[in-house]
mmCIF file of the C-alpha atoms, coordinates in Angstrom:
data_MODEL
# 
_entry.id   MODEL 
# 
loop_
_atom_site.group_PDB 
_atom_site.id 
_atom_site.type_symbol 
_atom_site.label_atom_id 
_atom_site.label_alt_id 
_atom_site.label_comp_id 
_atom_site.label_asym_id 
_atom_site.label_entity_id 
_atom_site.label_seq_id 
_atom_site.pdbx_PDB_ins_code 
_atom_site.Cartn_x 
_atom_site.Cartn_y 
_atom_site.Cartn_z 
_atom_site.occupancy 
_atom_site.B_iso_or_equiv 
_atom_site.pdbx_formal_charge 
_atom_site.auth_seq_id 
_atom_site.auth_comp_id 
_atom_site.auth_asym_id 
_atom_site.auth_atom_id 
_atom_site.pdbx_PDB_model_num 
ATOM 1  C CA . MET A 1 1  ? 173.496 -200.241 -88.509 1.00 0.00 ? 1  MET A CA 1 
ATOM 2  C CA . ASP A 1 2  ? 172.017 -201.623 -91.665 1.00 0.00 ? 2  ASP A CA 1 
ATOM 3  C CA . TYR A 1 3  ? 168.974 -199.766 -93.031 1.00 0.00 ? 3  TYR A CA 1 
ATOM 4  C CA . LYS A 1 4  ? 166.940 -203.003 -93.177 1.00 0.00 ? 4  LYS A CA 1 
ATOM 5  C CA . THR A 1 5  ? 167.647 -203.676 -89.497 1.00 0.00 ? 5  THR A CA 1 
ATOM 6  C CA . ILE A 1 6  ? 166.504 -200.212 -88.488 1.00 0.00 ? 6  ILE A CA 1 
ATOM 7  C CA . ARG A 1 7  ? 163.432 -200.455 -90.726 1.00 0.00 ? 7  ARG A CA 1 
ATOM 8  C CA . HIS A 1 8  ? 162.523 -203.830 -89.184 1.00 0.00 ? 8  HIS A CA 1 
ATOM 9  C CA . HIS A 1 9  ? 162.747 -202.493 -85.629 1.00 0.00 ? 9  HIS A CA 1 
ATOM 10 C CA . LEU A 1 10 ? 160.739 -199.375 -86.480 1.00 0.00 ? 10 LEU A CA 1 
ATOM 11 C CA . ASP A 1 11 ? 158.059 -201.600 -88.024 1.00 0.00 ? 11 ASP A CA 1 
ATOM 12 C CA . VAL A 1 12 ? 157.931 -203.750 -84.881 1.00 0.00 ? 12 VAL A CA 1 
ATOM 13 C CA . LEU A 1 13 ? 157.588 -200.662 -82.671 1.00 0.00 ? 13 LEU A CA 1 
ATOM 14 C CA . LEU A 1 14 ? 154.855 -199.248 -84.934 1.00 0.00 ? 14 LEU A CA 1 
ATOM 15 C CA . LYS A 1 15 ? 152.967 -202.559 -85.021 1.00 0.00 ? 15 LYS A CA 1 
ATOM 16 C CA . ASN A 1 16 ? 153.005 -202.769 -81.224 1.00 0.00 ? 16 ASN A CA 1 
ATOM 17 C CA . GLY A 1 17 ? 151.857 -199.180 -80.679 1.00 0.00 ? 17 GLY A CA 1 
ATOM 18 C CA . VAL A 1 18 ? 155.072 -197.985 -79.055 1.00 0.00 ? 18 VAL A CA 1 
ATOM 19 C CA . ILE A 1 19 ? 155.719 -195.268 -81.644 1.00 0.00 ? 19 ILE A CA 1 
ATOM 20 C CA . THR A 1 20 ? 153.778 -193.361 -84.282 1.00 0.00 ? 20 THR A CA 1 
ATOM 21 C CA . MET A 1 21 ? 154.932 -192.156 -87.682 1.00 0.00 ? 21 MET A CA 1 
ATOM 22 C CA . GLU A 1 22 ? 154.230 -188.827 -89.361 1.00 0.00 ? 22 GLU A CA 1 
ATOM 23 C CA . GLY A 1 23 ? 155.155 -188.015 -92.916 1.00 0.00 ? 23 GLY A CA 1 
ATOM 24 C CA . ASP A 1 24 ? 156.196 -189.982 -95.947 1.00 0.00 ? 24 ASP A CA 1 
ATOM 25 C CA . LYS A 1 25 ? 158.330 -193.093 -95.813 1.00 0.00 ? 25 LYS A CA 1 
ATOM 26 C CA . TYR A 1 26 ? 161.895 -191.792 -96.239 1.00 0.00 ? 26 TYR A CA 1 
ATOM 27 C CA . GLY A 1 27 ? 161.281 -188.401 -94.616 1.00 0.00 ? 27 GLY A CA 1 
ATOM 28 C CA . ALA A 1 28 ? 159.025 -189.744 -91.867 1.00 0.00 ? 28 ALA A CA 1 
ATOM 29 C CA . MET A 1 29 ? 159.419 -188.643 -88.285 1.00 0.00 ? 29 MET A CA 1 
ATOM 30 C CA . TYR A 1 30 ? 158.794 -190.999 -85.369 1.00 0.00 ? 30 TYR A CA 1 
ATOM 31 C CA . PHE A 1 31 ? 157.353 -190.151 -81.964 1.00 0.00 ? 31 PHE A CA 1 
ATOM 32 C CA . ILE A 1 32 ? 156.415 -192.124 -78.885 1.00 0.00 ? 32 ILE A CA 1 
ATOM 33 C CA . SER A 1 33 ? 152.741 -193.054 -79.031 1.00 0.00 ? 33 SER A CA 1 
ATOM 34 C CA . LYS A 1 34 ? 150.075 -191.470 -76.862 1.00 0.00 ? 34 LYS A CA 1 
ATOM 35 C CA . ALA A 1 35 ? 149.602 -194.868 -75.173 1.00 0.00 ? 35 ALA A CA 1 
ATOM 36 C CA . LEU A 1 36 ? 153.283 -195.067 -74.220 1.00 0.00 ? 36 LEU A CA 1 
ATOM 37 C CA . GLU A 1 37 ? 153.306 -191.436 -73.146 1.00 0.00 ? 37 GLU A CA 1 
ATOM 38 C CA . ALA A 1 38 ? 150.302 -192.070 -70.870 1.00 0.00 ? 38 ALA A CA 1 
ATOM 39 C CA . ASN A 1 39 ? 152.066 -195.080 -69.317 1.00 0.00 ? 39 ASN A CA 1 
ATOM 40 C CA . LEU A 1 40 ? 155.638 -193.799 -69.332 1.00 0.00 ? 40 LEU A CA 1 
ATOM 41 C CA . ASP A 1 41 ? 156.089 -194.057 -65.560 1.00 0.00 ? 41 ASP A CA 1 
ATOM 42 C CA . GLU A 1 42 ? 155.068 -197.720 -65.588 1.00 0.00 ? 42 GLU A CA 1 
ATOM 43 C CA . PHE A 1 43 ? 157.315 -198.367 -68.598 1.00 0.00 ? 43 PHE A CA 1 
ATOM 44 C CA . ASN A 1 44 ? 160.273 -196.796 -66.793 1.00 0.00 ? 44 ASN A CA 1 
ATOM 45 C CA . GLN A 1 45 ? 159.646 -198.927 -63.687 1.00 0.00 ? 45 GLN A CA 1 
ATOM 46 C CA . ILE A 1 46 ? 159.627 -202.083 -65.789 1.00 0.00 ? 46 ILE A CA 1 
ATOM 47 C CA . TRP A 1 47 ? 162.765 -200.978 -67.640 1.00 0.00 ? 47 TRP A CA 1 
ATOM 48 C CA . GLU A 1 48 ? 164.569 -200.349 -64.329 1.00 0.00 ? 48 GLU A CA 1 
ATOM 49 C CA . LYS A 1 49 ? 163.741 -203.888 -63.166 1.00 0.00 ? 49 LYS A CA 1 
ATOM 50 C CA . ILE A 1 50 ? 165.040 -205.339 -66.436 1.00 0.00 ? 50 ILE A CA 1 
ATOM 51 C CA . ASP A 1 51 ? 168.206 -203.256 -66.146 1.00 0.00 ? 51 ASP A CA 1 
ATOM 52 C CA . LYS A 1 52 ? 168.842 -204.390 -62.567 1.00 0.00 ? 52 LYS A CA 1 
ATOM 53 C CA . GLN A 1 53 ? 168.318 -208.036 -63.531 1.00 0.00 ? 53 GLN A CA 1 
ATOM 54 C CA . SER A 1 54 ? 170.712 -207.804 -66.449 1.00 0.00 ? 54 SER A CA 1 
ATOM 55 C CA . LYS A 1 55 ? 173.409 -206.216 -64.276 1.00 0.00 ? 55 LYS A CA 1 
ATOM 56 C CA . SER A 1 56 ? 173.108 -208.915 -61.612 1.00 0.00 ? 56 SER A CA 1 
ATOM 57 C CA . SER A 1 57 ? 173.488 -211.746 -64.138 1.00 0.00 ? 57 SER A CA 1 
# 
């Protein structure tokens, strides 16, 4: 994948509170956010529904 594409998607995830970033730009490490971690079960349920819908299409 192109670096700009990856950077764009990381920025979207950061902006929406899905991930957090630690460290400087190039050497930064990314983690799931505390908010996502607290709601991971609900996220997984939603993801399963999306997955089932996409397979039935």
